[in-house]
C-alpha positions, 0 to 999 in steps of 0.5 A: 104751345111753348112760352117761346111762341109768345111775344110779350108787349109792354108800355111804361108811363114814367112819373118824375118828380121836377126839382121845382122849390116850389110846387105846380100851383101853389109856393109850397116847398117841395122838399122831401122828408119834411113832418107830416101836413107842414108843406101844404096851404089852402090851394093844395088842401084844396079849400073852397075859393082858392085858385091855382098859378101856374109855376112856370118853372114846371113848363120850363123843365118839361119843355127840357125833357120833350126836346131831350127826348125828341119831342114836338113840343106844343105852341098851345097847350092847356091843362084839365081836370082828371076826376076821381075819388081817393082819400088822398086827393083832396080836390077829387080831381087831378090837374093834369093834361088830356089831348093837348100834352106839352109834348109828343111824338118823341123818341130815345134809343136804348142799347139792346142784345141785338143792337140799337133800338129806337122806342117811341114817346107818345106824349110828355104832360105835367100834371100834380101829385097826389098827397099820401097816405100812412097806414099806421103799424098799430092798426088806429087807422090811416093817416092822409099827408098833403105835403106831396099834393100838388108837387109838380111831375111829368108823365112820360108815357111809351109807345107799346115796343118794348118787348122784354124786362131788360128793354124796360129797363134799359128804357127806364135807365136811358130816360132816368140819366137824360133828366140827370143831365138836364137837371130837371129831377134828383130821379131818387126812386127810393123817395118816389122821384121816379116811379113807373106805371108798368103794362103789359099783355101777351100775344102769340108771335106772327100776331099783328093785334094786342093782347089784353094788358094789365097795369102795375102802378108806382113801381121804383125800382128796376128790380122789381119793374123786371120781376114783375114783368116777367112774373105778369107776363108768365101768367098771363101765357099760363092763363091763355094757354089754359083757356083762359080769359085776361082780364083788363085791370089793376094790378098790386105788384107784391115784392115779397111773395113775387106776385101780382095781385088784382087791385080794380078794373083798368080805368079808360080816358071816359072813366075820368070824365076829363075836362078843360081846368077853367081856372087855368089860362091855356098854356102858349109857347113861342118859338123863341122861348123853345128855342133859347131853352134848346140852347140852354140844354148840356150836353147829353148822355149818348154826345159825351160817350161818342166823345169818350169812344173818339176822343179818350179812347173809352171801350164801349163797356166803360163809355157807356157805364161812365155816361149812364150816371151824370154824377159818374161821368162829371166825376170822370171829366173833371178826375181826367182832366187833371191826371190826364189819363182816362182810361185809369179813372174809368177803371175806377170808377168801374171797378172800386168806386162802383162795388164800395157804393153797392157794399155802402149801398149808395148811389153815384150822387152820394160820393163825398169827394171830388173828381178833382181828388179822383184825378189826383190819386191816380196821378199818384200812382203814375207817378209811383208815389203810392201802389194801386193796393195803397191807392184803394186803401186811400180810396176807402178813407176818401169814402169816409172822410173826403180829403186830399190824397196826398194828405191821407198819404202823410197822415197814414204813411203810405208813401211807396217805397221805390228805393231799390237798396231798401227793397233788396233786402226784403227781396233775398229775405223772402228768396231765402225763405221760399226756396220751393218757389224758385224751383218751381218759376223755374219749372214753368209755374208762373204762379209763383213769382206771384206768391212770392211778390204778395209776400213782399207787399205783406211784409211792406204793407203794400208800400213796395213798387210793385214794378221793381219787386218784379224786376228784382225777384227775377234777377234773384230767381234767375241768378244765383237766388240773391240780388247783388 
């Protein structure tokens, strides 16, 4: 039987670290990268006699996430103890939510090759993060850092509606974008602010029954998640085709070998012995409280995308690219208001800005210049003050030393040459040195003109106005080979 005879079933449990100033049950800070065990107290260290106090901001952020993902919001909710032992969990239980989550029955829409698809969200609940184990490279042991213990999380549990690694990535990117827009998390995957447990199973096409699933824990990059889903689905199919049985287990993904390895049997709810957290009061939300949060939500990516398509005439591709990131979208909005040329701004974001970020291994939130400065750069091109070639150089400078484009031009002497008399001398010189290009162009080889223009741009270090260059070269070629 072919691999094409199987269907992959994927569900994601996404953990998102909330951008509150303090932890979920105590007043310790949540700053990333602090020295080990400098951001903990008796409460998050689980000292006897200490009592947790729920951070109200955590509830607000969770409700925001629920409303932004079309969830129903529970008026009555509670916290529960999830019991398990691990060295980075000092209480030997995690305060989470079990049967009464804050948010439930939601959905988001994602783009697929077949069009828009709705992915169900089973629940969103709040919980505390565990600490972190640091394994000493010199073999002196493993050290526990409790700075992260008690950092507030929401867990977003999807329905098993995803059918490919591409759909899983699209879903995760959409969630990331929504959470950035509503300002509840920085979603920095490299810092663990957004990570996912990936559940994968396979079944023969046409079957209504799900196969046995495996789970890959704490994955924090789109690339790793895509690779892991592909590998694990193929592994399961191979086992089934060879007459084997899929075991329900928790797996570890190894990014170097590109394989999954068994860690332990997969736990079920009964293994955690959930019971209501006795040290915390129930969570009761009024209709007024929820309505006020709903009113505070900003414009979400789907709404912005529709506006860019209708009001700014962006292409589907450009509108999606820009709105996928809150930081790109905000940059686009501000720049477009300055230069009144949204198409040009989106082209700069999609091409050169995205390219430079990729080369620098940075994210859109790392851009140090403002939309106002990008808008001015586009305006300078539109006015003919600088050429596109010079604008690319200015953009590189703006990444290194954020500064007003006009100041960069002044310092570097990069004003575009638009004086026809000055350009004519250069054109005549290049025509005289390249007679074969004139013959080639007259013979129908259009690339010859591009070559001549390129030579002129090289001669002027990119400063010559390309429109004037084209005009003068054509006059020179079609005239008497010299521009009068």
